C-alpha positions in Angstrom: 94.9 110.5 66.8 95.0 110.8 70.8 98.0 112.7 72.7 100.0 108.8 73.3 99.9 108.3 69.7 100.8 111.5 68.9 104.2 111.1 71.5 104.9 108.4 70.2 104.5 109.4 66.5 106.8 112.7 67.1 109.6 110.8 68.6 109.8 108.5 65.6 109.4 111.4 63.1 112.5 112.7 64.9 114.2 109.7 64.7 113.8 109.0 61.5 114.7 112.8 60.6 118.4 112.2 62.2 120.6 114.5 62.9 118.6 117.5 60.7 115.8 117.2 62.9 112.4 118.6 62.5 110.9 121.9 63.1 108.1 122.3 65.1 105.7 124.2 62.6 107.3 120.9 59.8 105.8 118.6 63.0 102.7 121.0 63.7 101.8 120.6 59.5 102.5 116.5 59.7 100.3 115.7 62.9 97.8 118.5 61.7 98.0 120.3 65.6 99.4 124.0 66.3 102.4 124.6 66.7 101.7 125.7 70.6 100.7 121.5 71.0 104.0 120.5 69.6 106.0 122.6 72.0 103.6 121.0 75.0 104.3 117.6 73.4 107.8 117.8 73.4 107.8 119.1 76.8 106.2 116.1 78.1 108.6 114.3 76.3 111.6 116.0 77.7 109.9 115.4 81.1 110.0 111.5 80.3 113.5 111.3 79.4 113.6 111.0 75.9 116.8 112.3 74.7 115.7 115.6 72.8 117.4 119.0 72.0 116.9 122.0 70.4 118.5 123.3 67.3 119.7 126.7 67.1 119.4 129.1 64.0 117.4 128.8 60.8 114.9 126.7 60.5 116.1 125.3 63.9 114.0 122.6 65.0 113.9 119.2 67.6 116.2 116.8 67.4 116.7 113.2 69.2 119.9 112.2 70.4 120.5 109.1 68.3 123.3 107.4 71.0 120.5 107.0 73.3 117.9 105.4 71.2 117.2 102.1 69.4 117.6 101.9 65.5 114.3 100.3 63.7 114.4 96.7 64.6 113.0 94.3 61.9 110.8 91.1 63.9 109.5 87.9 62.4 105.9 87.2 63.1 107.1 83.9 65.2 109.4 86.3 67.3 106.3 89.1 68.1 104.2 86.3 68.7 106.6 84.9 71.3 106.6 88.3 72.8 102.5 88.4 73.1 103.1 84.7 74.2 105.3 85.7 76.9 103.3 88.7 78.6 100.1 86.2 78.4 102.2 83.7 80.0 103.1 86.3 83.0 100.5 89.3 83.3 101.9 89.8 87.2 105.4 90.9 86.1 106.7 94.2 86.9 106.6 96.8 83.9 104.0 94.6 82.3 102.0 97.7 81.4 104.9 98.8 79.9 105.7 95.7 78.0 102.6 95.6 76.2 103.0 99.5 75.1 106.5 98.2 73.5 104.7 95.2 71.9 101.9 97.9 70.5 104.7 99.5 69.0 106.0 96.4 67.6 102.7 95.7 66.1 102.4 98.7 64.8 105.8 98.9 62.7 105.4 95.7 61.9 104.3 95.3 57.8 101.0 94.0 57.1 102.3 90.6 55.6 104.7 89.8 58.7 101.7 91.4 61.3 99.4 89.0 59.5 101.7 85.8 60.5 102.4 87.0 64.1 98.8 86.8 64.4 97.8 83.8 62.9 100.9 81.8 65.0 99.7 83.4 68.4 96.4 82.3 67.3 97.7 78.6 67.7 99.1 79.1 70.9 97.1 78.0 73.7 98.0 78.7 77.3 97.5 77.6 80.4 98.2 80.8 82.6 100.6 79.3 85.4 99.3 81.3 89.0 102.0 83.8 89.4 102.3 85.6 93.0 100.1 88.3 93.1 101.3 91.7 92.8 98.8 94.3 95.1 97.3 98.1 93.8 100.7 99.7 94.7 102.3 97.5 92.1 102.5 99.7 89.9 103.9 102.5 92.2 106.1 100.2 93.6 107.6 99.5 89.9 108.5 103.0 89.0 110.3 103.2 92.2 112.4 101.0 91.3 112.7 102.1 87.7 113.5 106.2 88.9 115.3 105.4 92.1 113.2 107.5 94.3 112.3 107.5 97.9 109.5 106.0 98.3 106.9 106.2 101.5 105.2 102.8 102.9 102.4 102.0 105.2 103.9 98.8 105.9 101.7 96.2 108.3 103.8 93.7 109.5 103.0 89.9 110.3 101.2 90.7 113.8 99.1 93.3 111.8 100.8 96.4 113.1 101.0 99.2 110.9 104.5 101.7 110.4 105.0 104.4 108.3 108.6 104.6 106.8 110.4 106.4 104.5 112.6 103.3 102.1 115.5 103.3 99.5 114.6 101.0 96.3 116.6 98.9 95.3 115.0 95.6 93.7 111.7 94.0 93.1 111.2 90.1 94.0 109.5 86.9 93.3 110.3 84.3 96.3 108.3 81.6 98.6 104.9 82.7 96.5 105.3 86.4 97.2 106.4 89.6 96.0 109.1 91.3 97.4 110.3 94.3 97.5 114.0 95.4 98.4 114.9 98.9 99.9 116.8 100.0 102.7 114.1 101.2 105.7 115.2 104.4 106.9 113.2 103.9 110.4 114.9 100.3 110.7 118.4 101.8 109.1 118.7 98.6 107.6 118.2 96.3 104.3 114.4 94.9 104.4 112.3 92.5 102.5 109.1 94.0 102.4 105.9 91.6 101.4 103.9 93.2 98.8 101.2 92.1 99.9 101.2 93.8 103.2 102.0 97.7 101.5 99.0 99.5 102.3 100.0 102.4 100.4 103.3 103.8 98.3 104.0 107.8 97.8 106.6 108.1 95.5 108.8 111.0 96.6 110.9 113.7 94.5 113.9 112.7 96.4 116.3 111.0 94.8 117.6 107.7 96.5 121.3 106.3 96.7 122.2 103.6 94.9 122.1 99.9 96.6 123.0 96.9 94.7 120.8 93.7 96.2 123.6 91.4 95.6 126.0 93.7 97.7 123.4 95.2 100.4 120.4 91.6 100.4 123.0 88.9 99.7 123.0 86.3 97.8 119.5 85.7 95.5 116.9 83.0 96.7 117.3 79.7 94.8 113.5 80.6 93.1 114.6 83.5 92.8 117.3 85.2 90.2 118.3 88.7 88.3 117.1 88.6 85.1 119.6 89.0 82.1 119.0 90.5 78.9 121.4 88.7 76.8 120.4 85.4 78.2 116.8 85.9 78.5 
């Protein structure tokens, strides 16, 4: 078991344990590692934002806040195949790596029979992958900038080729007009800007939290070919 798998396993064990939690020693024995390794892993989960807390007293250990977590999900083979098809058809979307990780977790938790059904369905879905606006090498940094809402320093080339370095406050990502854009408040220009991501030569996340900017208010009505994603409507 590698570290990524172990971190996921710790979170799943704590979720299953509920309010009772698990001690570091129990987790260490369960995962066949040292208690020091468990402590390091728990620290890593905390830094990643997983809602854990330590339970004091005799037999105390670690507890996962069930208010901030999802209950176990039972997906059908068709539902899992649908997720896989969406990822295959749209491989350049923001947070695609996170989506693939989520799908891996779903598949790992599925019963063998339902997993086999999902694989069978997926094998019978042949795709002609549509062309998507390409995403640059800095795409992952920009994903994190929007996710974390942290001030980001860009090296940006305008349409004339002039390169500037500027700190921006990320608000959103948009695919429109055949290009990906970062919507951000530009501190250099003191106003909202649409930065074509293929013109961003480098991007560096700072540790400074960015003020929250509502894209619809600051950047106006989205273009006809770029609408906000609605989780409830898909």
